[in-house]
C-alpha positions in Angstrom: 92.0 -66.1 -28.9 95.9 -66.6 -29.0 96.2 -64.6 -25.8 93.8 -66.9 -23.8 90.4 -66.6 -22.9 88.7 -63.3 -21.5 85.3 -62.1 -20.8 83.4 -59.1 -20.0 83.1 -58.1 -16.0 81.0 -56.1 -13.9 83.5 -53.3 -13.9 83.3 -53.1 -17.7 79.7 -52.5 -17.4 79.7 -50.1 -14.8 82.8 -48.2 -16.0 81.7 -48.1 -19.8 78.4 -47.2 -19.5 77.7 -46.4 -15.8 75.3 -48.9 -15.2 75.0 -49.9 -11.6 76.1 -53.6 -10.8 75.4 -53.3 -7.2 72.1 -53.4 -5.6 68.8 -55.1 -5.4 68.2 -57.8 -7.8 65.7 -57.8 -10.7 63.3 -60.2 -9.7 60.0 -60.6 -12.1 57.6 -62.8 -10.3 54.5 -64.3 -11.9 55.3 -62.4 -15.2 53.8 -65.1 -17.4 50.6 -64.9 -15.7 50.0 -61.4 -17.0 47.6 -61.2 -20.0 47.6 -58.7 -22.7 44.7 -56.7 -21.6 46.3 -56.1 -18.2 49.6 -55.3 -20.1 47.7 -52.7 -22.0 46.3 -51.3 -18.6 49.3 -51.4 -16.8 51.1 -49.3 -20.1 48.1 -47.0 -19.7 48.5 -46.2 -16.1 52.0 -46.0 -15.9 52.9 -44.1 -19.2 49.7 -42.7 -20.2 49.8 -44.4 -23.6 47.3 -47.5 -24.3 49.0 -49.5 -27.0 46.3 -51.3 -29.3 45.8 -54.4 -29.8 48.0 -54.8 -33.0 50.8 -53.2 -30.7 51.3 -56.2 -28.7 52.6 -59.5 -30.0 51.5 -62.7 -27.8 50.9 -61.5 -24.6 54.0 -59.1 -23.7 55.8 -58.2 -26.9 55.5 -54.4 -27.6 56.5 -53.4 -31.2 59.1 -50.9 -31.2 57.9 -49.1 -34.2 54.6 -48.6 -32.5 56.0 -47.1 -29.6 58.2 -44.8 -31.6 55.4 -43.6 -33.7 53.6 -42.8 -30.3 56.5 -40.5 -29.3 56.7 -38.8 -32.8 53.1 -38.2 -32.6 53.3 -36.6 -29.0 56.1 -34.4 -30.7 54.2 -33.4 -33.5 50.9 -32.4 -31.5 53.4 -30.3 -29.5 52.9 -32.6 -26.1 56.2 -31.9 -24.8 57.4 -31.5 -21.5 58.3 -28.4 -20.0 58.6 -26.6 -16.5 54.8 -26.4 -16.5 53.9 -29.9 -16.9 52.5 -31.9 -14.1 55.0 -34.1 -12.1 53.0 -37.4 -12.6 53.1 -36.7 -16.6 56.8 -36.4 -16.4 56.9 -39.6 -14.7 54.8 -41.2 -17.2 56.7 -40.1 -20.0 59.9 -40.9 -18.6 58.7 -44.5 -18.3 58.3 -44.6 -21.9 61.7 -43.7 -22.7 62.9 -46.0 -19.8 61.1 -48.8 -21.6 62.2 -48.1 -24.9 66.0 -47.8 -23.5 66.0 -50.9 -21.4 63.9 -53.1 -23.5 65.2 -52.1 -26.9 69.0 -51.7 -26.0 70.1 -53.5 -22.8 67.8 -56.2 -23.1 66.9 -56.6 -26.5 64.9 -59.7 -27.6 66.6 -61.4 -30.8 63.6 -60.4 -33.1 65.2 -56.5 -33.0 61.8 -55.1 -33.3 60.2 -55.8 -30.3 60.7 -55.4 -26.7 59.5 -57.3 -23.4 56.8 -55.1 -21.5 58.1 -57.2 -18.1 60.4 -54.4 -17.7 57.7 -52.2 -17.1 57.1 -53.7 -13.4 61.0 -52.7 -12.6 60.4 -48.9 -13.4 57.2 -48.5 -11.6 58.8 -46.7 -8.9 61.4 -44.0 -10.3 63.0 -43.5 -7.1 64.1 -47.0 -6.7 65.4 -47.6 -9.8 69.0 -46.4 -9.0 68.9 -49.1 -6.3 68.7 -51.9 -8.6 71.5 -54.4 -10.1 71.1 -53.4 -13.5 74.4 -53.7 -14.8 74.9 -57.5 -13.2 71.2 -58.4 -14.9 72.5 -57.2 -18.3 75.8 -58.9 -18.1 74.0 -62.2 -17.3 71.6 -61.6 -20.1 74.5 -61.0 -22.3 76.0 -64.1 -21.4 73.0 -66.1 -21.8 72.6 -64.5 -25.3 76.1 -65.8 -26.3 75.9 -68.8 -25.1 72.7 -69.4 -27.3 74.1 -67.9 -30.3 77.1 -70.0 -30.3 74.6 -73.4 -30.8 74.9 -74.6 -34.3 71.5 -74.0 -35.5 71.5 -70.4 -34.2 71.6 -67.5 -36.8 70.9 -64.3 -34.7 72.6 -62.8 -31.6 71.1 -60.6 -29.0 71.8 -58.7 -25.7 73.8 -55.7 -24.8 76.0 -56.0 -27.9 77.1 -52.7 -27.5 79.1 -53.7 -24.5 80.9 -56.4 -26.2 82.0 -54.1 -29.1 83.5 -51.4 -26.8 84.9 -54.0 -24.7 86.7 -55.8 -27.5 88.2 -52.5 -28.8 89.7 -51.9 -25.3 91.2 -55.1 -25.1 92.8 -55.2 -28.4 93.9 -51.4 -28.3 95.8 -49.0 -26.2 92.9 -47.3 -24.0 95.1 -44.2 -23.0 95.9 -43.5 -26.5 92.4 -43.6 -27.8 91.1 -41.5 -24.7 94.0 -38.8 -25.6 93.0 -38.6 -29.4 89.2 -38.1 -28.5 87.6 -34.6 -28.6 85.5 -35.5 -25.8 88.4 -36.9 -23.5 88.5 -34.1 -20.9 84.9 -34.1 -20.3 84.2 -35.5 -16.6 80.7 -36.4 -16.8 80.5 -39.0 -19.3 81.1 -42.7 -19.2 84.2 -44.3 -20.7 82.8 -45.7 -23.5 81.4 -42.5 -24.9 84.6 -41.1 -24.5 85.8 -43.6 -26.8 83.5 -42.9 -29.8 84.6 -41.6 -33.2 82.4 -40.8 -36.1 82.4 -44.1 -38.3 84.2 -44.7 -41.4 82.8 -47.0 -44.1 86.3 -48.6 -45.1 87.1 -49.4 -41.5 83.3 -50.9 -40.1 83.8 -54.3 -38.9 81.3 -55.6 -41.9 83.6 -54.2 -44.6 86.8 -55.8 -43.1 85.6 -58.5 -41.4 88.3 -61.0 -42.6 90.9 -58.2 -41.4 89.3 -57.9 -37.8 89.3 -61.7 -37.6 93.0 -62.0 -38.5 94.0 -59.1 -36.0 92.4 -61.0 -33.2 93.8 -64.4 -34.2 97.3 -63.2 -34.1 97.3 -60.9 -31.1 100.3 -61.6 -28.8 100.2 -61.3 -24.9 101.7 -58.2 -24.7 99.3 -56.5 -27.1 96.2 -57.6 -25.2 95.5 -55.0 -22.4 93.8 -57.3 -19.6 93.3 -54.3 -17.1 92.4 -51.0 -19.3 91.2 -49.1 -16.5 94.0 -47.7 -15.0 93.9 -45.0 -11.7 94.2 -42.2 -14.0 91.2 -43.4 -15.9 89.2 -44.3 -13.0 89.9 -41.0 -11.1 88.5 -39.3 -14.3 85.2 -40.9 -14.5 82.3 -39.6 -12.7 81.5 -41.4 -9.5 78.3 -43.2 -10.7 81.1 -45.0 -12.7 82.6 -45.9 -9.8 80.6 -47.1 -7.2 80.6 -50.6 -7.6 84.5 -50.8 -7.5 84.4 -52.8 -4.0 82.5 -55.5 -5.1 
């Protein structure tokens, strides 16, 4: 852009989405040696669901529709979690939703319809999840995806794209004005990205006004781009888990 280069930082990841950026790294050893049948066993042991052969593509890609259909079946059969549910069963259900969230939203594959089962290894111990640097891994993965998407023969882009979209809006606009106009701006217990959401309008969506969006970005001046959008007032209004990594 005319305003010079800019990029997404670890602070963006933590402030916008509350994902921890300081902690133990995500290290997945010998994942390629795990067979499809072993993944099926792990899924059953850790989530209570035994996916069929058709639900796993290759050795470790789970078809998302198979997962969503399974969860819908649980709800339809009134197999829900309540105060009487055994703790082990609660943990299994939590792992199912976490797998969908992590593999389908934070680290999505470029197919858009499958997620990597290897993330299951990172959520075996639910008590240890908060001590891992998910944010740093998500940002690194997004950088890698954007690099591959910039290649001349590439047609797809994946990664934590929601992070890219919100950060671009913050840079090209005044976040303080946006937060003032948001009906959720007074809620302290939500992340900054959620405070800045609004109902979509067809006429203003990027897909409908792509040329206009490109023109606006190309003509930004130095005084229009917000290089440091998180003021002290904004940081003070965030929940503690969106500020834990400020020192790194």
